[in-house]
TIKEDO-275826 format. One record per residue (C-alpha): residue in one letter; residue number from 0; x negated, y, z negated. Coordinates in steps of 0.5 Angstrom, whole numbers, plus 2048, in hexadecimal, padded with zeros to 3 digits. Example, Ala and Ser with C-alpha at 12.3 -4.5 7.8 and 13.67 -1.06 7.14 Angstrom:
residues 2
('A'; 0; (7E7; 7F7; 7F0)) ('S'; 1; (7E5; 7FE; 7F2)) 
end
This chain:
residues 382
('M'; 0; (701; 89B; 725)) ('I'; 1; (704; 89F; 71F)) ('I'; 2; (705; 8A7; 720)) ('F'; 3; (707; 8AD; 71C)) ('A'; 4; (70B; 8B2; 720)) ('G'; 5; (70D; 8B9; 71E)) ('V'; 6; (706; 8BD; 71C)) ('F'; 7; (705; 8BE; 724)) ('I'; 8; (709; 8BD; 72A)) ('K'; 9; (706; 8BD; 731)) ('L'; 10; (70B; 8B8; 734)) ('K'; 11; (70F; 8BB; 73A)) ('S'; 12; (714; 8B6; 73A)) ('G'; 13; (718; 8B9; 733)) ('I'; 14; (720; 8B9; 734)) ('N'; 15; (721; 8BE; 72F)) ('I'; 16; (729; 8BF; 730)) ('S'; 17; (72C; 8C4; 735)) ('L'; 18; (733; 8C6; 734)) ('R'; 19; (736; 8CC; 737)) ('C'; 20; (73B; 8D1; 735)) ('G'; 21; (740; 8D4; 73B)) ('I'; 22; (741; 8DC; 73A)) ('V'; 23; (748; 8DD; 73D)) ('G'; 24; (74E; 8E2; 73D)) ('L'; 25; (752; 8E6; 742)) ('P'; 26; (74E; 8EB; 747)) ('N'; 27; (74B; 8F1; 744)) ('V'; 28; (74B; 8EF; 73D)) ('G'; 29; (743; 8EF; 73C)) ('K'; 30; (741; 8E8; 73D)) ('S'; 31; (73B; 8EA; 741)) ('T'; 32; (739; 8EF; 73D)) ('L'; 33; (739; 8EB; 737)) ('F'; 34; (735; 8E5; 73B)) ('N'; 35; (730; 8EA; 73D)) ('S'; 36; (72F; 8EC; 736)) ('L'; 37; (72E; 8E5; 734)) ('S'; 38; (72A; 8E2; 73A)) ('N'; 39; (724; 8E5; 73E)) ('A'; 40; (728; 8E2; 744)) ('K'; 41; (72C; 8E8; 747)) ('A'; 42; (733; 8E8; 749)) ('Q'; 43; (736; 8ED; 74D)) ('A'; 44; (73A; 8F2; 749)) ('A'; 45; (73F; 8F6; 74D)) ('N'; 46; (745; 8FA; 74D)) ('F'; 47; (749; 8F5; 751)) ('P'; 48; (74C; 8EE; 750)) ('F'; 49; (748; 8E8; 752)) ('C'; 50; (742; 8EB; 752)) ('T'; 51; (73F; 8E4; 74F)) ('I'; 52; (741; 8E0; 755)) ('E'; 53; (73C; 8DA; 753)) ('P'; 54; (73B; 8D8; 74C)) ('N'; 55; (734; 8DB; 749)) ('V'; 56; (730; 8D7; 745)) ('G'; 57; (72B; 8D9; 73F)) ('M'; 58; (727; 8D6; 73A)) ('I'; 59; (728; 8DA; 733)) ('T'; 60; (723; 8D9; 72E)) ('V'; 61; (726; 8D8; 727)) ('P'; 62; (723; 8DC; 722)) ('D'; 63; (721; 8D9; 71C)) ('E'; 64; (71D; 8DC; 716)) ('R'; 65; (71B; 8D5; 714)) ('L'; 66; (717; 8D4; 71A)) ('I'; 67; (713; 8DB; 719)) ('K'; 68; (711; 8D9; 712)) ('L'; 69; (70F; 8D2; 714)) ('A'; 70; (70A; 8D5; 719)) ('E'; 71; (708; 8DA; 714)) ('I'; 72; (706; 8D5; 710)) ('D'; 73; (702; 8D0; 715)) ('N'; 74; (700; 8D5; 71A)) ('P'; 75; (701; 8D1; 720)) ('K'; 76; (6FF; 8D1; 727)) ('K'; 77; (706; 8D1; 729)) ('V'; 78; (70D; 8D3; 726)) ('I'; 79; (713; 8D0; 72A)) ('P'; 80; (71A; 8D2; 728)) ('T'; 81; (720; 8CE; 729)) ('T'; 82; (725; 8D0; 72F)) ('I'; 83; (72D; 8D0; 731)) ('E'; 84; (72F; 8D1; 738)) ('I'; 85; (734; 8D6; 73A)) ('V'; 86; (738; 8D6; 740)) ('D'; 87; (73C; 8DD; 742)) ('I'; 88; (742; 8DA; 746)) ('A'; 89; (746; 8DF; 74B)) ('G'; 90; (74C; 8E2; 748)) ('L'; 91; (753; 8DF; 748)) ('V'; 92; (759; 8E1; 74B)) ('K'; 93; (761; 8DF; 74A)) ('G'; 94; (762; 8D9; 74E)) ('A'; 95; (75B; 8D6; 74E)) ('S'; 96; (75E; 8CF; 74C)) ('K'; 97; (761; 8CF; 753)) ('G'; 98; (75B; 8D2; 757)) ('E'; 99; (75C; 8D9; 756)) ('G'; 100; (756; 8DE; 756)) ('L'; 101; (750; 8D9; 755)) ('G'; 102; (755; 8D4; 752)) ('N'; 103; (753; 8CD; 752)) ('K'; 104; (74B; 8CF; 752)) ('F'; 105; (74C; 8D3; 74C)) ('L'; 106; (74F; 8CE; 748)) ('D'; 107; (74A; 8C8; 74B)) ('N'; 108; (744; 8CD; 748)) ('I'; 109; (748; 8CD; 741)) ('R'; 110; (748; 8C6; 741)) ('N'; 111; (741; 8C5; 742)) ('T'; 112; (740; 8C9; 73C)) ('D'; 113; (73F; 8C6; 734)) ('A'; 114; (743; 8CC; 731)) ('I'; 115; (746; 8D3; 733)) ('I'; 116; (744; 8DA; 731)) ('H'; 117; (74B; 8DE; 733)) ('V'; 118; (749; 8E5; 734)) ('L'; 119; (74F; 8EA; 733)) ('R'; 120; (74F; 8F1; 734)) ('C'; 121; (751; 8F5; 72E)) ('F'; 122; (74E; 8FC; 730)) ('E'; 123; (751; 902; 734)) ('D'; 124; (74D; 905; 73A)) ('G'; 125; (751; 908; 740)) ('N'; 126; (74B; 907; 744)) ('I'; 127; (74B; 900; 744)) ('T'; 128; (752; 8FD; 747)) ('H'; 129; (756; 8F7; 744)) ('V'; 130; (758; 8F2; 749)) ('D'; 131; (75F; 8F3; 745)) ('G'; 132; (75F; 8FA; 744)) ('T'; 133; (75F; 8FB; 73D)) ('I'; 134; (75B; 8F8; 737)) ('D'; 135; (75F; 8F2; 733)) ('P'; 136; (75A; 8ED; 731)) ('V'; 137; (75F; 8E8; 72E)) ('R'; 138; (763; 8E8; 735)) ('D'; 139; (75C; 8E7; 739)) ('K'; 140; (75A; 8E1; 734)) ('E'; 141; (761; 8DE; 736)) ('I'; 142; (760; 8DF; 73D)) ('I'; 143; (75A; 8DB; 73D)) ('D'; 144; (75D; 8D6; 737)) ('L'; 145; (763; 8D5; 73C)) ('E'; 146; (75F; 8D3; 742)) ('L'; 147; (75A; 8CE; 73E)) ('I'; 148; (760; 8CB; 73B)) ('L'; 149; (764; 8CA; 742)) ('K'; 150; (75D; 8C7; 745)) ('D'; 151; (75D; 8C2; 73F)) ('L'; 152; (764; 8C0; 740)) ('E'; 153; (763; 8BF; 747)) ('T'; 154; (75D; 8BA; 744)) ('I'; 155; (762; 8B7; 73F)) ('E'; 156; (767; 8B6; 744)) ('K'; 157; (762; 8B2; 748)) ('R'; 158; (760; 8AE; 743)) ('I'; 159; (767; 8AC; 740)) ('G'; 160; (769; 8A9; 747)) ('K'; 161; (763; 8A5; 747)) ('V'; 162; (764; 8A2; 740)) ('Q'; 163; (76B; 8A2; 73F)) ('K'; 164; (76D; 89B; 742)) ('Q'; 165; (767; 898; 73E)) ('A'; 166; (769; 89B; 738)) ('Q'; 167; (771; 899; 738)) ('T'; 168; (771; 893; 73C)) ('G'; 169; (76B; 88F; 73A)) ('G'; 170; (767; 88D; 734)) ('D'; 171; (761; 892; 735)) ('K'; 172; (760; 895; 72E)) ('T'; 173; (75B; 89A; 730)) ('A'; 174; (760; 89C; 736)) ('K'; 175; (765; 89D; 731)) ('R'; 176; (761; 8A1; 72C)) ('Q'; 177; (75F; 8A6; 732)) ('Y'; 178; (766; 8A7; 734)) ('D'; 179; (768; 8A9; 72D)) ('I'; 180; (762; 8AE; 72D)) ('L'; 181; (764; 8B1; 734)) ('M'; 182; (76B; 8B2; 732)) ('E'; 183; (769; 8B6; 72C)) ('Y'; 184; (764; 8BA; 730)) ('K'; 185; (76A; 8BB; 735)) ('E'; 186; (76F; 8BD; 730)) ('T'; 187; (769; 8C2; 72D)) ('L'; 188; (768; 8C5; 733)) ('L'; 189; (76F; 8C6; 735)) ('A'; 190; (770; 8CA; 72F)) ('G'; 191; (76A; 8CF; 731)) ('R'; 192; (765; 8CC; 72C)) ('A'; 193; (75E; 8CA; 72E)) ('A'; 194; (75C; 8C3; 72E)) ('R'; 195; (757; 8C4; 728)) ('S'; 196; (75C; 8C5; 723)) ('I'; 197; (75D; 8BE; 723)) ('E'; 198; (759; 8BA; 71E)) ('L'; 199; (757; 8B3; 721)) ('D'; 200; (752; 8AE; 71D)) ('K'; 201; (74C; 8AC; 720)) ('E'; 202; (74E; 8A6; 723)) ('D'; 203; (754; 8AA; 727)) ('R'; 204; (750; 8AF; 729)) ('K'; 205; (74B; 8AA; 72C)) ('L'; 206; (751; 8A7; 72F)) ('M'; 207; (753; 8AE; 733)) ('Q'; 208; (74C; 8B1; 734)) ('D'; 209; (74C; 8B0; 73B)) ('L'; 210; (752; 8B5; 73C)) ('C'; 211; (74E; 8BB; 73B)) ('L'; 212; (753; 8BF; 739)) ('L'; 213; (752; 8C7; 73A)) ('T'; 214; (756; 8C9; 734)) ('D'; 215; (753; 8C3; 730)) ('K'; 216; (74C; 8C7; 730)) ('P'; 217; (74A; 8CB; 72A)) ('V'; 218; (74B; 8D2; 72B)) ('M'; 219; (748; 8D9; 728)) ('Y'; 220; (74C; 8DF; 72A)) ('V'; 221; (747; 8E5; 72B)) ('C'; 222; (74B; 8EC; 72A)) ('N'; 223; (747; 8F1; 72E)) ('V'; 224; (748; 8F8; 72B)) ('D'; 225; (745; 8FF; 72C)) ('E'; 226; (73F; 901; 728)) ('A'; 227; (743; 904; 723)) ('S'; 228; (746; 8FE; 721)) ('A'; 229; (740; 8F9; 721)) ('A'; 230; (740; 8F9; 719)) ('S'; 231; (747; 8F9; 717)) ('G'; 232; (74B; 8F7; 71D)) ('N'; 233; (752; 8FA; 71F)) ('Q'; 234; (759; 8F9; 720)) ('Y'; 235; (758; 8F5; 726)) ('V'; 236; (753; 8F0; 722)) ('E'; 237; (759; 8F0; 71D)) ('Q'; 238; (75E; 8EE; 722)) ('V'; 239; (759; 8E8; 724)) ('R'; 240; (758; 8E6; 71D)) ('K'; 241; (760; 8E5; 71C)) ('A'; 242; (761; 8E2; 723)) ('V'; 243; (75C; 8DC; 722)) ('E'; 244; (75E; 8DB; 71B)) ('G'; 245; (75F; 8D3; 71A)) ('E'; 246; (75A; 8D2; 720)) ('N'; 247; (753; 8CE; 71E)) ('A'; 248; (74F; 8D4; 721)) ('E'; 249; (74A; 8DA; 71F)) ('I'; 250; (74B; 8E1; 720)) ('L'; 251; (745; 8E5; 721)) ('V'; 252; (745; 8ED; 722)) ('V'; 253; (73F; 8EF; 727)) ('A'; 254; (73E; 8F6; 72B)) ('A'; 255; (73C; 8F3; 732)) ('A'; 256; (739; 8FA; 735)) ('T'; 257; (736; 8FB; 72E)) ('E'; 258; (732; 8F5; 72E)) ('A'; 259; (730; 8F6; 735)) ('D'; 260; (72D; 8FC; 733)) ('I'; 261; (729; 8F9; 72D)) ('A'; 262; (727; 8F4; 732)) ('E'; 263; (723; 8F9; 736)) ('L'; 264; (71F; 8FB; 730)) ('E'; 265; (718; 8F9; 730)) ('S'; 266; (716; 8F8; 728)) ('Y'; 267; (71A; 8F4; 723)) ('E'; 268; (719; 8FB; 71E)) ('E'; 269; (71D; 8FF; 723)) ('R'; 270; (722; 8FA; 724)) ('Q'; 271; (723; 8F9; 71C)) ('M'; 272; (723; 901; 71C)) ('F'; 273; (729; 901; 721)) ('L'; 274; (72D; 8FC; 71D)) ('E'; 275; (72C; 8FF; 716)) ('E'; 276; (72F; 906; 71A)) ('L'; 277; (735; 901; 71C)) ('G'; 278; (735; 8FE; 715)) ('L'; 279; (734; 8F7; 717)) ('K'; 280; (72F; 8F3; 714)) ('E'; 281; (72E; 8EF; 71A)) ('S'; 282; (730; 8EF; 721)) ('G'; 283; (736; 8EC; 724)) ('V'; 284; (732; 8E8; 729)) ('T'; 285; (72E; 8E5; 723)) ('R'; 286; (735; 8E3; 71F)) ('L'; 287; (738; 8E1; 726)) ('I'; 288; (732; 8DC; 727)) ('H'; 289; (732; 8D9; 720)) ('S'; 290; (73A; 8D8; 720)) ('A'; 291; (739; 8D5; 727)) ('Y'; 292; (734; 8D0; 724)) ('S'; 293; (739; 8CE; 71F)) ('L'; 294; (73F; 8CE; 723)) ('L'; 295; (73B; 8C8; 727)) ('N'; 296; (73A; 8C5; 720)) ('L'; 297; (732; 8C5; 721)) ('E'; 298; (72D; 8C6; 71C)) ('T'; 299; (725; 8C6; 71C)) ('F'; 300; (71F; 8C2; 71A)) ('F'; 301; (718; 8C4; 71A)) ('T'; 302; (711; 8C2; 71C)) ('T'; 303; (70B; 8C6; 71A)) ('G'; 304; (704; 8C6; 71A)) ('A'; 305; (6FE; 8C9; 71D)) ('D'; 306; (6FF; 8C8; 724)) ('E'; 307; (707; 8C9; 724)) ('S'; 308; (70D; 8CC; 720)) ('R'; 309; (713; 8CA; 723)) ('A'; 310; (71B; 8CA; 722)) ('W'; 311; (71F; 8C4; 724)) ('T'; 312; (726; 8C4; 725)) ('Y'; 313; (72A; 8BE; 723)) ('M'; 314; (732; 8BC; 722)) ('K'; 315; (734; 8BD; 71B)) ('G'; 316; (734; 8B5; 718)) ('T'; 317; (72E; 8B3; 71C)) ('K'; 318; (72A; 8AD; 719)) ('A'; 319; (722; 8AD; 719)) ('P'; 320; (721; 8A9; 71F)) ('Q'; 321; (726; 8AD; 723)) ('A'; 322; (722; 8B3; 721)) ('A'; 323; (71C; 8B0; 723)) ('G'; 324; (71E; 8AE; 72A)) ('I'; 325; (720; 8B6; 72B)) ('I'; 326; (718; 8B7; 72B)) ('H'; 327; (717; 8B0; 72F)) ('S'; 328; (71B; 8AA; 731)) ('D'; 329; (715; 8A6; 72E)) ('F'; 330; (715; 8A9; 727)) ('E'; 331; (71C; 8A6; 727)) ('R'; 332; (71B; 89F; 72A)) ('G'; 333; (715; 89E; 725)) ('F'; 334; (717; 8A2; 71F)) ('I'; 335; (715; 89F; 719)) ('R'; 336; (716; 8A5; 714)) ('A'; 337; (716; 8AC; 713)) ('E'; 338; (712; 8B1; 70E)) ('V'; 339; (717; 8B7; 70C)) ('I'; 340; (715; 8BD; 709)) ('K'; 341; (71A; 8C2; 707)) ('Y'; 342; (719; 8C9; 709)) ('A'; 343; (71A; 8CC; 703)) ('D'; 344; (714; 8C8; 700)) ('Y'; 345; (710; 8C9; 706)) ('V'; 346; (710; 8D1; 705)) ('A'; 347; (70F; 8D0; 6FE)) ('L'; 348; (709; 8CC; 6FE)) ('G'; 349; (706; 8CF; 704)) ('S'; 350; (704; 8C9; 708)) ('E'; 351; (705; 8C1; 70A)) ('K'; 352; (6FF; 8BF; 705)) ('A'; 353; (702; 8C3; 6FF)) ('C'; 354; (709; 8C0; 700)) ('R'; 355; (705; 8B9; 701)) ('E'; 356; (701; 8BA; 6FA)) ('V'; 357; (707; 8BB; 6F6)) ('G'; 358; (70C; 8B6; 6F9)) ('K'; 359; (710; 8BB; 6FD)) ('I'; 360; (710; 8B6; 703)) ('G'; 361; (716; 8B1; 704)) ('V'; 362; (715; 8AB; 707)) ('E'; 363; (71C; 8A9; 70B)) ('G'; 364; (71E; 8A3; 70F)) ('K'; 365; (723; 8A2; 715)) ('E'; 366; (729; 8A4; 711)) ('Y'; 367; (727; 8AB; 70F)) ('V'; 368; (72B; 8B1; 711)) ('V'; 369; (727; 8B7; 713)) ('Q'; 370; (729; 8BD; 70F)) ('D'; 371; (728; 8C4; 712)) ('G'; 372; (721; 8C7; 711)) ('D'; 373; (71E; 8C0; 710)) ('I'; 374; (716; 8C0; 712)) ('M'; 375; (715; 8B9; 715)) ('H'; 376; (710; 8B5; 717)) ('F'; 377; (711; 8AE; 71A)) ('L'; 378; (70E; 8A7; 71A)) ('F'; 379; (70F; 8A3; 720)) ('N'; 380; (70C; 89D; 723)) ('V'; 381; (70C; 89C; 72B)) 
end
């Protein structure tokens, strides 16, 4: 039986990619306030350390004007956006790598995420105590960096102990290469640099992927500022910018308390008016979600029709059969070809029928690399 899939999806077994970002930082830097703004899940936000004992998990919708536009064209019964999982992880203190505070539990929670959103306090407020007494985001960053580096060094030392003998006395080329990479990691970490600063080719990265190094995860630094600094930042933000030069990391300026106020407003119009008063085009939460999506190396393809307009998450570089498998494993197993309409063509012409009539539907095979914004139909045989 040959079936086209893409216009309507009623299957419940779709495997839309689910990746998670972990929000980390010292106690009382605004992690839980930011999490509450991002997610419908409510984390306790209180003025004392460790108010978040268990990691709170929330699924957040990725804003995408393209999906809204497709829904306006097709007027479907359902509109389903894509999502990212966000985890609010308990605050860390000095000595976590040795079990201080929530120690190893905190570090294990980070290990289970795909990327790190590192919140740094860049505002002054006498009513909110800082765990170290003063405001210094660079120091705060270095405290967490050091704990992650120490934990990674522990991981590296254990692995070196396992492969060293094979690498130095045997003819095992794989063990020799692993040992060389491990020593490079060790040297880098001892110098106070993150593992992500080492550039490995695809094969070497695959060889070492089971290490799950904490400092190898992609990171975004979120500078949590006061409302007055939301548009242009402040001196603390500039200090962070200088401190992360040379790192493969992104910086985002967000006023978490203000974002919490925006989240309480009921209408889109009210939220936009609030943002305009602050001199902002879009909320910090929206910018953060888009940045997190990019940080995880994710893109979006769409399926749309009378029943449903839906966004599907995939890893950048995914080929057509694997994209089909995100919807249902049968689609990948029996993949024949994909029909692809470019988003701009669909919007300009106003329907699939119109695109078909003027030859704006591409027929693609197994080697086609899906492009962000593609509108796809899959032909498969089961």
